[in-house]
PQR file of N, CA, C, O and H, with PARSE charges and radii, in Angstrom:
ATOM      1  N   UNK A   1       0.152 -14.179  23.050 -0.4000 1.5000
ATOM      2  CA  UNK A   1       1.410 -14.668  22.549 -0.0000 2.0000
ATOM      3  C   UNK A   1       2.426 -13.519  22.575  0.5500 1.7000
ATOM      4  O   UNK A   1       2.147 -12.418  22.099 -0.5500 1.4000
ATOM      5  N   UNK A   2       3.569 -13.783  23.120 -0.4000 1.5000
ATOM      6  CA  UNK A   2       4.603 -12.757  23.236 -0.0000 2.0000
ATOM      7  C   UNK A   2       5.714 -13.015  22.228  0.5500 1.7000
ATOM      8  O   UNK A   2       6.177 -14.146  22.076 -0.5500 1.4000
ATOM      9  H   UNK A   2       3.796 -14.677  23.507  0.4000 1.0000
ATOM     10  N   UNK A   3       6.134 -11.965  21.544 -0.4000 1.5000
ATOM     11  CA  UNK A   3       7.207 -12.084  20.559 -0.0000 2.0000
ATOM     12  C   UNK A   3       8.495 -11.526  21.134  0.5500 1.7000
ATOM     13  O   UNK A   3       8.504 -10.453  21.737 -0.5500 1.4000
ATOM     14  H   UNK A   3       5.758 -11.046  21.667  0.4000 1.0000
ATOM     15  N   UNK A   4       9.558 -12.241  20.947 -0.4000 1.5000
ATOM     16  CA  UNK A   4      10.866 -11.733  21.369 -0.0000 2.0000
ATOM     17  C   UNK A   4      11.364 -10.710  20.363  0.5500 1.7000
ATOM     18  O   UNK A   4      11.254 -10.906  19.153 -0.5500 1.4000
ATOM     19  H   UNK A   4       9.551 -13.113  20.457  0.4000 1.0000
ATOM     20  N   UNK A   5      11.906  -9.632  20.869 -0.4000 1.5000
ATOM     21  CA  UNK A   5      12.488  -8.620  20.008 -0.0000 2.0000
ATOM     22  C   UNK A   5      11.485  -7.779  19.243  0.5500 1.7000
ATOM     23  O   UNK A   5      11.875  -6.999  18.374 -0.5500 1.4000
ATOM     24  H   UNK A   5      11.995  -9.472  21.853  0.4000 1.0000
ATOM     25  N   UNK A   6      10.218  -7.916  19.542 -0.4000 1.5000
ATOM     26  CA  UNK A   6       9.191  -7.148  18.849 -0.0000 2.0000
ATOM     27  C   UNK A   6       9.091  -5.763  19.472  0.5500 1.7000
ATOM     28  O   UNK A   6       8.900  -5.628  20.680 -0.5500 1.4000
ATOM     29  H   UNK A   6       9.901  -8.550  20.248  0.4000 1.0000
ATOM     30  N   UNK A   7       9.222  -4.749  18.650 -0.4000 1.5000
ATOM     31  CA  UNK A   7       9.105  -3.374  19.115 -0.0000 2.0000
ATOM     32  C   UNK A   7       7.982  -2.711  18.326  0.5500 1.7000
ATOM     33  O   UNK A   7       7.962  -2.773  17.097 -0.5500 1.4000
ATOM     34  H   UNK A   7       9.378  -4.859  17.668  0.4000 1.0000
ATOM     35  N   UNK A   8       7.069  -2.093  19.015 -0.4000 1.5000
ATOM     36  CA  UNK A   8       5.948  -1.417  18.363 -0.0000 2.0000
ATOM     37  C   UNK A   8       6.212   0.085  18.337  0.5500 1.7000
ATOM     38  O   UNK A   8       6.691   0.667  19.310 -0.5500 1.4000
ATOM     39  H   UNK A   8       7.085  -2.043  20.013  0.4000 1.0000
ATOM     40  N   UNK A   9       5.890   0.692  17.209 -0.4000 1.5000
ATOM     41  CA  UNK A   9       5.996   2.136  17.070 -0.0000 2.0000
ATOM     42  C   UNK A   9       4.608   2.679  16.761  0.5500 1.7000
ATOM     43  O   UNK A   9       3.892   2.133  15.922 -0.5500 1.4000
ATOM     44  H   UNK A   9       5.501   0.219  16.418  0.4000 1.0000
ATOM     45  N   UNK A  10       4.243   3.726  17.425 -0.4000 1.5000
ATOM     46  CA  UNK A  10       2.950   4.338  17.205 -0.0000 2.0000
ATOM     47  C   UNK A  10       3.153   5.737  16.645  0.5500 1.7000
ATOM     48  O   UNK A  10       3.971   6.504  17.154 -0.5500 1.4000
ATOM     49  H   UNK A  10       4.825   4.170  18.107  0.4000 1.0000
ATOM     50  N   UNK A  11       2.421   6.062  15.616 -0.4000 1.5000
ATOM     51  CA  UNK A  11       2.527   7.366  14.975 -0.0000 2.0000
ATOM     52  C   UNK A  11       1.376   8.244  15.433  0.5500 1.7000
ATOM     53  O   UNK A  11       0.258   7.772  15.638 -0.5500 1.4000
ATOM     54  H   UNK A  11       1.756   5.439  15.203  0.4000 1.0000
ATOM     55  N   UNK A  12       1.665   9.519  15.590 -0.4000 1.5000
ATOM     56  CA  UNK A  12       0.580  10.411  15.992 -0.0000 2.0000
ATOM     57  C   UNK A  12      -0.234  10.839  14.778  0.5500 1.7000
ATOM     58  O   UNK A  12       0.135  10.562  13.637 -0.5500 1.4000
ATOM     59  H   UNK A  12       2.573   9.902  15.424  0.4000 1.0000
ATOM     60  N   UNK A  13      -1.325  11.506  15.035 -0.4000 1.5000
ATOM     61  CA  UNK A  13      -2.262  11.872  13.970 -0.0000 2.0000
ATOM     62  C   UNK A  13      -1.714  12.935  13.018  0.5500 1.7000
ATOM     63  O   UNK A  13      -2.321  13.189  11.978 -0.5500 1.4000
ATOM     64  H   UNK A  13      -1.625  11.732  15.962  0.4000 1.0000
ATOM     65  N   UNK A  14      -0.596  13.555  13.343 -0.4000 1.5000
ATOM     66  CA  UNK A  14      -0.012  14.579  12.483 -0.0000 2.0000
ATOM     67  C   UNK A  14       1.046  14.030  11.521  0.5500 1.7000
ATOM     68  O   UNK A  14       1.560  14.767  10.680 -0.5500 1.4000
ATOM     69  H   UNK A  14      -0.103  13.349  14.188  0.4000 1.0000
ATOM     70  N   UNK A  15       1.367  12.766  11.641 -0.4000 1.5000
ATOM     71  CA  UNK A  15       2.407  12.184  10.785 -0.0000 2.0000
ATOM     72  C   UNK A  15       1.888  11.975   9.362  0.5500 1.7000
ATOM     73  O   UNK A  15       0.823  11.391   9.160 -0.5500 1.4000
ATOM     74  H   UNK A  15       0.950  12.167  12.325  0.4000 1.0000
ATOM     75  N   UNK A  16       2.649  12.456   8.386 -0.4000 1.5000
ATOM     76  CA  UNK A  16       2.361  12.212   6.975 -0.0000 2.0000
ATOM     77  C   UNK A  16       3.661  11.774   6.325  0.5500 1.7000
ATOM     78  O   UNK A  16       4.633  12.529   6.321 -0.5500 1.4000
ATOM     79  H   UNK A  16       3.514  12.930   8.550  0.4000 1.0000
ATOM     80  N   UNK A  17       3.697  10.564   5.775 -0.4000 1.5000
ATOM     81  CA  UNK A  17       4.931  10.097   5.141 -0.0000 2.0000
ATOM     82  C   UNK A  17       5.320  10.991   3.970  0.5500 1.7000
ATOM     83  O   UNK A  17       4.456  11.528   3.277 -0.5500 1.4000
ATOM     84  H   UNK A  17       2.908   9.950   5.778  0.4000 1.0000
ATOM     85  N   UNK A  18       6.598  11.144   3.756 -0.4000 1.5000
ATOM     86  CA  UNK A  18       7.085  11.880   2.597 -0.0000 2.0000
ATOM     87  C   UNK A  18       7.080  10.947   1.398  0.5500 1.7000
ATOM     88  O   UNK A  18       7.051   9.727   1.554 -0.5500 1.4000
ATOM     89  H   UNK A  18       7.300  10.707   4.319  0.4000 1.0000
ATOM     90  N   UNK A  19       7.109  11.509   0.228 -0.4000 1.5000
ATOM     91  CA  UNK A  19       7.216  10.759  -1.030 -0.0000 2.0000
ATOM     92  C   UNK A  19       6.027   9.844  -1.295  0.5500 1.7000
ATOM     93  O   UNK A  19       6.207   8.713  -1.748 -0.5500 1.4000
ATOM     94  H   UNK A  19       7.132  12.501   0.101  0.4000 1.0000
ATOM     95  N   UNK A  20       4.827  10.315  -1.022 -0.4000 1.5000
ATOM     96  CA  UNK A  20       3.635   9.550  -1.371 -0.0000 2.0000
ATOM     97  C   UNK A  20       3.333   9.758  -2.852  0.5500 1.7000
ATOM     98  O   UNK A  20       3.426  10.872  -3.366 -0.5500 1.4000
ATOM     99  H   UNK A  20       4.681  11.234  -0.654  0.4000 1.0000
ATOM    100  N   UNK A  21       2.973   8.675  -3.524 -0.4000 1.5000
ATOM    101  CA  UNK A  21       2.616   8.735  -4.942 -0.0000 2.0000
ATOM    102  C   UNK A  21       1.298   7.996  -5.151  0.5500 1.7000
ATOM    103  O   UNK A  21       0.921   7.135  -4.357 -0.5500 1.4000
ATOM    104  H   UNK A  21       2.898   7.770  -3.106  0.4000 1.0000
ATOM    105  N   UNK A  22       0.614   8.343  -6.222 -0.4000 1.5000
ATOM    106  CA  UNK A  22      -0.656   7.684  -6.547 -0.0000 2.0000
ATOM    107  C   UNK A  22      -0.411   6.295  -7.107  0.5500 1.7000
ATOM    108  O   UNK A  22       0.554   6.059  -7.833 -0.5500 1.4000
ATOM    109  H   UNK A  22       0.921   9.043  -6.867  0.4000 1.0000
ATOM    110  N   UNK A  23      -1.297   5.390  -6.758 -0.4000 1.5000
ATOM    111  CA  UNK A  23      -1.265   4.042  -7.324 -0.0000 2.0000
ATOM    112  C   UNK A  23      -2.045   4.075  -8.628  0.5500 1.7000
ATOM    113  O   UNK A  23      -3.154   4.606  -8.677 -0.5500 1.4000
ATOM    114  H   UNK A  23      -2.081   5.581  -6.168  0.4000 1.0000
ATOM    115  N   UNK A  24      -1.477   3.516  -9.674 -0.4000 1.5000
ATOM    116  CA  UNK A  24      -2.134   3.450 -10.981 -0.0000 2.0000
ATOM    117  C   UNK A  24      -3.503   2.795 -10.822  0.5500 1.7000
ATOM    118  O   UNK A  24      -3.628   1.759 -10.170 -0.5500 1.4000
ATOM    119  H   UNK A  24      -0.576   3.084  -9.635  0.4000 1.0000
ATOM    120  N   UNK A  25      -4.517   3.396 -11.413 -0.4000 1.5000
ATOM    121  CA  UNK A  25      -5.900   2.933 -11.250 -0.0000 2.0000
ATOM    122  C   UNK A  25      -6.113   1.494 -11.726  0.5500 1.7000
ATOM    123  O   UNK A  25      -7.043   0.833 -11.263 -0.5500 1.4000
ATOM    124  H   UNK A  25      -4.415   4.238 -11.943  0.4000 1.0000
ATOM    125  N   UNK A  26      -5.282   0.999 -12.630 -0.4000 1.5000
ATOM    126  CA  UNK A  26      -5.452  -0.385 -13.093 -0.0000 2.0000
ATOM    127  C   UNK A  26      -5.199  -1.398 -11.977  0.5500 1.7000
ATOM    128  O   UNK A  26      -5.602  -2.556 -12.090 -0.5500 1.4000
ATOM    129  H   UNK A  26      -4.526   1.536 -13.006  0.4000 1.0000
ATOM    130  N   UNK A  27      -4.536  -0.972 -10.904 -0.4000 1.5000
ATOM    131  CA  UNK A  27      -4.254  -1.859  -9.774 -0.0000 2.0000
ATOM    132  C   UNK A  27      -5.279  -1.730  -8.650  0.5500 1.7000
ATOM    133  O   UNK A  27      -5.224  -2.479  -7.675 -0.5500 1.4000
ATOM    134  H   UNK A  27      -4.209  -0.032 -10.813  0.4000 1.0000
ATOM    135  N   UNK A  28      -6.208  -0.794  -8.775 -0.4000 1.5000
ATOM    136  CA  UNK A  28      -7.163  -0.521  -7.705 -0.0000 2.0000
ATOM    137  C   UNK A  28      -8.488  -1.245  -7.895  0.5500 1.7000
ATOM    138  O   UNK A  28      -8.966  -1.397  -9.019 -0.5500 1.4000
ATOM    139  H   UNK A  28      -6.253  -0.185  -9.567  0.4000 1.0000
ATOM    140  N   UNK A  29      -9.065  -1.681  -6.810 -0.4000 1.5000
ATOM    141  CA  UNK A  29     -10.398  -2.273  -6.832 -0.0000 2.0000
ATOM    142  C   UNK A  29     -11.436  -1.191  -7.127  0.5500 1.7000
ATOM    143  O   UNK A  29     -12.335  -1.389  -7.944 -0.5500 1.4000
ATOM    144  H   UNK A  29      -8.677  -1.558  -5.897  0.4000 1.0000
ATOM    145  N   UNK A  30     -11.301  -0.045  -6.454 -0.4000 1.5000
ATOM    146  CA  UNK A  30     -12.198   1.091  -6.681 -0.0000 2.0000
ATOM    147  C   UNK A  30     -11.497   2.075  -7.618  0.5500 1.7000
ATOM    148  O   UNK A  30     -10.675   2.877  -7.176 -0.5500 1.4000
ATOM    149  H   UNK A  30     -10.570   0.115  -5.791  0.4000 1.0000
ATOM    150  N   UNK A  31     -11.814   2.014  -8.880 -0.4000 1.5000
ATOM    151  CA  UNK A  31     -11.137   2.815  -9.900 -0.0000 2.0000
ATOM    152  C   UNK A  31     -11.416   4.320  -9.770  0.5500 1.7000
ATOM    153  O   UNK A  31     -10.666   5.137 -10.303 -0.5500 1.4000
ATOM    154  H   UNK A  31     -12.482   1.362  -9.239  0.4000 1.0000
ATOM    155  N   UNK A  32     -12.478   4.679  -9.073 -0.4000 1.5000
ATOM    156  CA  UNK A  32     -12.873   6.094  -8.993 -0.0000 2.0000
ATOM    157  C   UNK A  32     -12.274   6.835  -7.799  0.5500 1.7000
ATOM    158  O   UNK A  32     -12.647   7.981  -7.549 -0.5500 1.4000
ATOM    159  H   UNK A  32     -13.088   4.016  -8.640  0.4000 1.0000
ATOM    160  N   UNK A  33     -11.369   6.222  -7.066 -0.4000 1.5000
ATOM    161  CA  UNK A  33     -10.760   6.919  -5.935 -0.0000 2.0000
ATOM    162  C   UNK A  33      -9.243   6.919  -6.073  0.5500 1.7000
ATOM    163  O   UNK A  33      -8.668   6.088  -6.775 -0.5500 1.4000
ATOM    164  H   UNK A  33     -11.066   5.291  -7.269  0.4000 1.0000
ATOM    165  N   UNK A  34      -8.610   7.861  -5.393 -0.4000 1.5000
ATOM    166  CA  UNK A  34      -7.152   7.918  -5.397 -0.0000 2.0000
ATOM    167  C   UNK A  34      -6.617   7.136  -4.212  0.5500 1.7000
ATOM    168  O   UNK A  34      -7.157   7.224  -3.109 -0.5500 1.4000
ATOM    169  H   UNK A  34      -9.078   8.536  -4.822  0.4000 1.0000
ATOM    170  N   UNK A  35      -5.567   6.379  -4.434 -0.4000 1.5000
ATOM    171  CA  UNK A  35      -4.894   5.662  -3.357 -0.0000 2.0000
ATOM    172  C   UNK A  35      -3.419   6.015  -3.415  0.5500 1.7000
ATOM    173  O   UNK A  35      -2.829   6.093  -4.493 -0.5500 1.4000
ATOM    174  H   UNK A  35      -5.129   6.308  -5.330  0.4000 1.0000
ATOM    175  N   UNK A  36      -2.831   6.227  -2.248 -0.4000 1.5000
ATOM    176  CA  UNK A  36      -1.443   6.641  -2.164 -0.0000 2.0000
ATOM    177  C   UNK A  36      -0.582   5.583  -1.501  0.5500 1.7000
ATOM    178  O   UNK A  36      -1.043   4.839  -0.635 -0.5500 1.4000
ATOM    179  H   UNK A  36      -3.310   6.163  -1.373  0.4000 1.0000
ATOM    180  N   UNK A  37       0.681   5.524  -1.922 -0.4000 1.5000
ATOM    181  CA  UNK A  37       1.644   4.586  -1.350 -0.0000 2.0000
ATOM    182  C   UNK A  37       3.010   5.263  -1.353  0.5500 1.7000
ATOM    183  O   UNK A  37       3.243   6.192  -2.126 -0.5500 1.4000
ATOM    184  H   UNK A  37       1.056   6.128  -2.625  0.4000 1.0000
ATOM    185  N   UNK A  38       3.893   4.811  -0.511 -0.4000 1.5000
ATOM    186  CA  UNK A  38       5.239   5.385  -0.467 -0.0000 2.0000
ATOM    187  C   UNK A  38       5.971   5.061  -1.769  0.5500 1.7000
ATOM    188  O   UNK A  38       5.921   3.936  -2.264 -0.5500 1.4000
ATOM    189  H   UNK A  38       3.704   4.056   0.118  0.4000 1.0000
ATOM    190  N   UNK A  39       6.636   6.052  -2.299 -0.4000 1.5000
ATOM    191  CA  UNK A  39       7.322   5.936  -3.589 -0.0000 2.0000
ATOM    192  C   UNK A  39       8.264   4.721  -3.664  0.5500 1.7000
ATOM    193  O   UNK A  39       8.355   4.076  -4.708 -0.5500 1.4000
ATOM    194  H   UNK A  39       6.677   6.967  -1.897  0.4000 1.0000
ATOM    195  N   UNK A  40       8.953   4.412  -2.576 -0.4000 1.5000
ATOM    196  CA  UNK A  40       9.910   3.296  -2.582 -0.0000 2.0000
ATOM    197  C   UNK A  40       9.242   1.929  -2.665  0.5500 1.7000
ATOM    198  O   UNK A  40       9.897   0.946  -3.012 -0.5500 1.4000
ATOM    199  H   UNK A  40       8.879   4.936  -1.728  0.4000 1.0000
ATOM    200  N   UNK A  41       7.973   1.851  -2.357 -0.4000 1.5000
ATOM    201  CA  UNK A  41       7.248   0.581  -2.350 -0.0000 2.0000
ATOM    202  C   UNK A  41       6.531   0.327  -3.674  0.5500 1.7000
ATOM    203  O   UNK A  41       6.248  -0.820  -4.019 -0.5500 1.4000
ATOM    204  H   UNK A  41       7.441   2.649  -2.075  0.4000 1.0000
ATOM    205  N   UNK A  42       6.244   1.378  -4.402 -0.4000 1.5000
ATOM    206  CA  UNK A  42       5.379   1.285  -5.583 -0.0000 2.0000
ATOM    207  C   UNK A  42       5.832   0.226  -6.590  0.5500 1.7000
ATOM    208  O   UNK A  42       5.018  -0.597  -7.009 -0.5500 1.4000
ATOM    209  H   UNK A  42       6.475   2.310  -4.122  0.4000 1.0000
ATOM    210  N   UNK A  43       7.093   0.223  -6.986 -0.4000 1.5000
ATOM    211  CA  UNK A  43       7.532  -0.724  -8.013 -0.0000 2.0000
ATOM    212  C   UNK A  43       7.410  -2.169  -7.538  0.5500 1.7000
ATOM    213  O   UNK A  43       7.129  -3.060  -8.340 -0.5500 1.4000
ATOM    214  H   UNK A  43       7.754   0.892  -6.645  0.4000 1.0000
ATOM    215  N   UNK A  44       7.617  -2.413  -6.246 -0.4000 1.5000
ATOM    216  CA  UNK A  44       7.500  -3.769  -5.717 -0.0000 2.0000
ATOM    217  C   UNK A  44       6.038  -4.209  -5.653  0.5500 1.7000
ATOM    218  O   UNK A  44       5.720  -5.373  -5.899 -0.5500 1.4000
ATOM    219  H   UNK A  44       7.846  -1.690  -5.594  0.4000 1.0000
ATOM    220  N   UNK A  45       5.166  -3.282  -5.324 -0.4000 1.5000
ATOM    221  CA  UNK A  45       3.741  -3.584  -5.310 -0.0000 2.0000
ATOM    222  C   UNK A  45       3.252  -3.943  -6.705  0.5500 1.7000
ATOM    223  O   UNK A  45       2.538  -4.930  -6.886 -0.5500 1.4000
ATOM    224  H   UNK A  45       5.424  -2.337  -5.124  0.4000 1.0000
ATOM    225  N   UNK A  46       3.639  -3.139  -7.689 -0.4000 1.5000
ATOM    226  CA  UNK A  46       3.247  -3.412  -9.073 -0.0000 2.0000
ATOM    227  C   UNK A  46       3.784  -4.767  -9.523  0.5500 1.7000
ATOM    228  O   UNK A  46       3.076  -5.533 -10.176 -0.5500 1.4000
ATOM    229  H   UNK A  46       4.219  -2.338  -7.542  0.4000 1.0000
ATOM    230  N   UNK A  47       5.014  -5.055  -9.181 -0.4000 1.5000
ATOM    231  CA  UNK A  47       5.607  -6.343  -9.559 -0.0000 2.0000
ATOM    232  C   UNK A  47       4.838  -7.503  -8.926  0.5500 1.7000
ATOM    233  O   UNK A  47       4.574  -8.508  -9.587 -0.5500 1.4000
ATOM    234  H   UNK A  47       5.589  -4.432  -8.650  0.4000 1.0000
ATOM    235  N   UNK A  48       4.482  -7.369  -7.662 -0.4000 1.5000
ATOM    236  CA  UNK A  48       3.718  -8.394  -6.957 -0.0000 2.0000
ATOM    237  C   UNK A  48       2.387  -8.661  -7.645  0.5500 1.7000
ATOM    238  O   UNK A  48       2.030  -9.811  -7.899 -0.5500 1.4000
ATOM    239  H   UNK A  48       4.696  -6.553  -7.125  0.4000 1.0000
ATOM    240  N   UNK A  49       1.658  -7.595  -7.945 -0.4000 1.5000
ATOM    241  CA  UNK A  49       0.340  -7.737  -8.572 -0.0000 2.0000
ATOM    242  C   UNK A  49       0.473  -8.293  -9.991  0.5500 1.7000
ATOM    243  O   UNK A  49      -0.304  -9.162 -10.387 -0.5500 1.4000
ATOM    244  H   UNK A  49       1.948  -6.660  -7.740  0.4000 1.0000
ATOM    245  N   UNK A  50       1.445  -7.803 -10.757 -0.4000 1.5000
ATOM    246  CA  UNK A  50       1.649  -8.295 -12.125 -0.0000 2.0000
ATOM    247  C   UNK A  50       2.078  -9.758 -12.142  0.5500 1.7000
ATOM    248  O   UNK A  50       1.593 -10.528 -12.971 -0.5500 1.4000
ATOM    249  H   UNK A  50       2.076  -7.097 -10.435  0.4000 1.0000
ATOM    250  N   UNK A  51       2.968 -10.152 -11.253 -0.4000 1.5000
ATOM    251  CA  UNK A  51       3.408 -11.551 -11.180 -0.0000 2.0000
ATOM    252  C   UNK A  51       2.257 -12.471 -10.779  0.5500 1.7000
ATOM    253  O   UNK A  51       2.123 -13.573 -11.311 -0.5500 1.4000
ATOM    254  H   UNK A  51       3.362  -9.526 -10.580  0.4000 1.0000
ATOM    255  N   UNK A  52       1.439 -12.021  -9.854 -0.4000 1.5000
ATOM    256  CA  UNK A  52       0.278 -12.821  -9.450 -0.0000 2.0000
ATOM    257  C   UNK A  52      -0.657 -13.019 -10.633  0.5500 1.7000
ATOM    258  O   UNK A  52      -1.174 -14.118 -10.837 -0.5500 1.4000
ATOM    259  H   UNK A  52       1.548 -11.125  -9.422  0.4000 1.0000
ATOM    260  N   UNK A  53      -0.881 -11.965 -11.418 -0.4000 1.5000
ATOM    261  CA  UNK A  53      -1.766 -12.050 -12.586 -0.0000 2.0000
ATOM    262  C   UNK A  53      -1.203 -13.034 -13.617  0.5500 1.7000
ATOM    263  O   UNK A  53      -1.963 -13.787 -14.227 -0.5500 1.4000
ATOM    264  H   UNK A  53      -0.461 -11.072 -11.253  0.4000 1.0000
ATOM    265  N   UNK A  54       0.104 -13.035 -13.815 -0.4000 1.5000
ATOM    266  CA  UNK A  54       0.731 -13.961 -14.760 -0.0000 2.0000
ATOM    267  C   UNK A  54       0.534 -15.412 -14.353  0.5500 1.7000
ATOM    268  O   UNK A  54       0.568 -16.308 -15.196 -0.5500 1.4000
ATOM    269  H   UNK A  54       0.721 -12.423 -13.320  0.4000 1.0000
ATOM    270  N   UNK A  55       0.328 -15.644 -13.063 -0.4000 1.5000
ATOM    271  CA  UNK A  55       0.107 -17.000 -12.559 -0.0000 2.0000
ATOM    272  C   UNK A  55      -1.373 -17.296 -12.310  0.5500 1.7000
ATOM    273  O   UNK A  55      -1.719 -18.267 -11.637 -0.5500 1.4000
ATOM    274  H   UNK A  55       0.300 -14.916 -12.378  0.4000 1.0000
ATOM    275  N   UNK A  56      -2.239 -16.445 -12.862 -0.4000 1.5000
ATOM    276  CA  UNK A  56      -3.672 -16.694 -12.782 -0.0000 2.0000
ATOM    277  C   UNK A  56      -4.337 -16.247 -11.499  0.5500 1.7000
ATOM    278  O   UNK A  56      -5.468 -16.644 -11.217 -0.5500 1.4000
ATOM    279  H   UNK A  56      -1.959 -15.656 -13.409  0.4000 1.0000
ATOM    280  N   UNK A  57      -3.662 -15.436 -10.724 -0.4000 1.5000
ATOM    281  CA  UNK A  57      -4.220 -14.937  -9.466 -0.0000 2.0000
ATOM    282  C   UNK A  57      -4.426 -13.432  -9.553  0.5500 1.7000
ATOM    283  O   UNK A  57      -3.478 -12.656  -9.431 -0.5500 1.4000
ATOM    284  H   UNK A  57      -2.743 -15.114 -10.953  0.4000 1.0000
ATOM    285  N   UNK A  58      -5.656 -13.034  -9.763 -0.4000 1.5000
ATOM    286  CA  UNK A  58      -5.948 -11.609  -9.877 -0.0000 2.0000
ATOM    287  C   UNK A  58      -5.957 -10.929  -8.523  0.5500 1.7000
ATOM    288  O   UNK A  58      -6.700 -11.328  -7.626 -0.5500 1.4000
ATOM    289  H   UNK A  58      -6.426 -13.664  -9.862  0.4000 1.0000
ATOM    290  N   UNK A  59      -5.143  -9.917  -8.376 -0.4000 1.5000
ATOM    291  CA  UNK A  59      -5.106  -9.121  -7.151 -0.0000 2.0000
ATOM    292  C   UNK A  59      -5.441  -7.675  -7.481  0.5500 1.7000
ATOM    293  O   UNK A  59      -5.006  -7.149  -8.505 -0.5500 1.4000
ATOM    294  H   UNK A  59      -4.539  -9.593  -9.105  0.4000 1.0000
ATOM    295  N   UNK A  60      -6.207  -7.039  -6.620 -0.4000 1.5000
ATOM    296  CA  UNK A  60      -6.472  -5.612  -6.723 -0.0000 2.0000
ATOM    297  C   UNK A  60      -6.286  -5.003  -5.339  0.5500 1.7000
ATOM    298  O   UNK A  60      -6.544  -5.649  -4.324 -0.5500 1.4000
ATOM    299  H   UNK A  60      -6.560  -7.467  -5.787  0.4000 1.0000
ATOM    300  N   UNK A  61      -5.842  -3.771  -5.312 -0.4000 1.5000
ATOM    301  CA  UNK A  61      -5.571  -3.084  -4.054 -0.0000 2.0000
ATOM    302  C   UNK A  61      -6.855  -2.461  -3.520  0.5500 1.7000
ATOM    303  O   UNK A  61      -7.543  -1.721  -4.222 -0.5500 1.4000
ATOM    304  H   UNK A  61      -5.633  -3.245  -6.136  0.4000 1.0000
ATOM    305  N   UNK A  62      -7.159  -2.771  -2.282 -0.4000 1.5000
ATOM    306  CA  UNK A  62      -8.373  -2.274  -1.641 -0.0000 2.0000
ATOM    307  C   UNK A  62      -8.048  -1.125  -0.699  0.5500 1.7000
ATOM    308  O   UNK A  62      -8.853  -0.206  -0.546 -0.5500 1.4000
ATOM    309  H   UNK A  62      -6.600  -3.373  -1.711  0.4000 1.0000
ATOM    310  N   UNK A  63      -6.881  -1.162  -0.066 -0.4000 1.5000
ATOM    311  CA  UNK A  63      -6.540  -0.167   0.932 -0.0000 2.0000
ATOM    312  C   UNK A  63      -5.091   0.282   0.747  0.5500 1.7000
ATOM    313  O   UNK A  63      -4.238  -0.502   0.331 -0.5500 1.4000
ATOM    314  H   UNK A  63      -6.227  -1.909  -0.190  0.4000 1.0000
ATOM    315  N   UNK A  64      -4.823   1.541   1.058 -0.4000 1.5000
ATOM    316  CA  UNK A  64      -3.480   2.089   0.957 -0.0000 2.0000
ATOM    317  C   UNK A  64      -3.307   3.097   2.095  0.5500 1.7000
ATOM    318  O   UNK A  64      -4.027   3.041   3.091 -0.5500 1.4000
ATOM    319  H   UNK A  64      -5.516   2.178   1.396  0.4000 1.0000
ATOM    320  N   UNK A  65      -2.354   4.016   1.945 -0.4000 1.5000
ATOM    321  CA  UNK A  65      -2.146   5.028   2.984 -0.0000 2.0000
ATOM    322  C   UNK A  65      -3.429   5.809   3.251  0.5500 1.7000
ATOM    323  O   UNK A  65      -4.139   6.205   2.326 -0.5500 1.4000
ATOM    324  H   UNK A  65      -1.769   4.061   1.135  0.4000 1.0000
ATOM    325  N   UNK A  66      -3.708   6.019   4.524 -0.4000 1.5000
ATOM    326  CA  UNK A  66      -4.867   6.829   4.911 -0.0000 2.0000
ATOM    327  C   UNK A  66      -4.416   7.818   5.986  0.5500 1.7000
ATOM    328  O   UNK A  66      -3.673   7.455   6.897 -0.5500 1.4000
ATOM    329  H   UNK A  66      -3.131   5.697   5.275  0.4000 1.0000
ATOM    330  N   UNK A  67      -4.857   9.035   5.878 -0.4000 1.5000
ATOM    331  CA  UNK A  67      -4.573  10.017   6.919 -0.0000 2.0000
ATOM    332  C   UNK A  67      -5.606   9.860   8.030  0.5500 1.7000
ATOM    333  O   UNK A  67      -6.569   9.107   7.892 -0.5500 1.4000
ATOM    334  H   UNK A  67      -5.461   9.330   5.137  0.4000 1.0000
ATOM    335  N   UNK A  68      -5.400  10.566   9.114 -0.4000 1.5000
ATOM    336  CA  UNK A  68      -6.346  10.522  10.221 -0.0000 2.0000
ATOM    337  C   UNK A  68      -7.583  11.360   9.951  0.5500 1.7000
ATOM    338  O   UNK A  68      -8.562  11.269  10.692 -0.5500 1.4000
ATOM    339  H   UNK A  68      -4.617  11.178   9.226  0.4000 1.0000
ATOM    340  N   UNK A  69      -7.556  12.180   8.897 -0.4000 1.5000
ATOM    341  CA  UNK A  69      -8.686  13.058   8.585 -0.0000 2.0000
ATOM    342  C   UNK A  69      -9.926  12.298   8.192  0.5500 1.7000
ATOM    343  O   UNK A  69     -10.957  12.906   7.902 -0.5500 1.4000
ATOM    344  H   UNK A  69      -6.760  12.254   8.295  0.4000 1.0000
TER
END
């Protein structure tokens, strides 16, 4: 299937986003590990998970930013 106007960007193994912050452990499936997300996304992610919980849908974060290491 071909998409019109779709542009793909590929990042090399040396790219590390700026402004990474830790995700609060209460939102993580694996409480014993650190997960990172871009600072600008964090409040929206928390809002999404909290709103889902208020409607009876429990969400936990399984995956976040990962380096190539």
